[in-house]
Phi, psi and omega in degrees: 000144180305127185292349178287348182248155174291153178297137180252154174288166176301318180298319179293321178296319178295322177297317178297319180298314179299318180296317180300315180296313180300319179297316180296317179293331181280350182233071179294347179282347179293144173286165179301314177300322177298317180297317180296314179299319180295316178302313182298313182293314182296321180276000177059046179252152171276167177299317181297319179294317181292321179298316182294315181297326184266350180077027181249145180297145180305313182296321178297316179298317177300314181298322178292312180301322184268010175061028171275347180209144173275344183080147177286166178300317180299315180296314181295323177294328175294313181296309181289331181299330179295346178246010179081019179251160180212142177294150179211179179250136179226147178283134176268121180270121180247154176290153179301129179089350183288337179294324184275351181298139178087351179260132183279145176277146176174000000 
């Protein structure tokens, strides 16, 4: 746990983990790096701790957090997998006519 915070009980750590998961699920508009940063901050982990827990290289974790990389699907599944989450595909529902916006008629 990040040394900037006081030590938490296991129950408190589990509560933070649950809150982090709920927040990410409630914000599908977040980019993957935003979600990773939020998980790390909410669970009070350092980059090194999160990398170790997820089995991802420290440098890879840094690159994702700093938006130098989106991370591969496999890497993101490792990071999210430590919380029981997995990347998926979802249909984007668009308003009628939104597909044609920005395209010139002619």
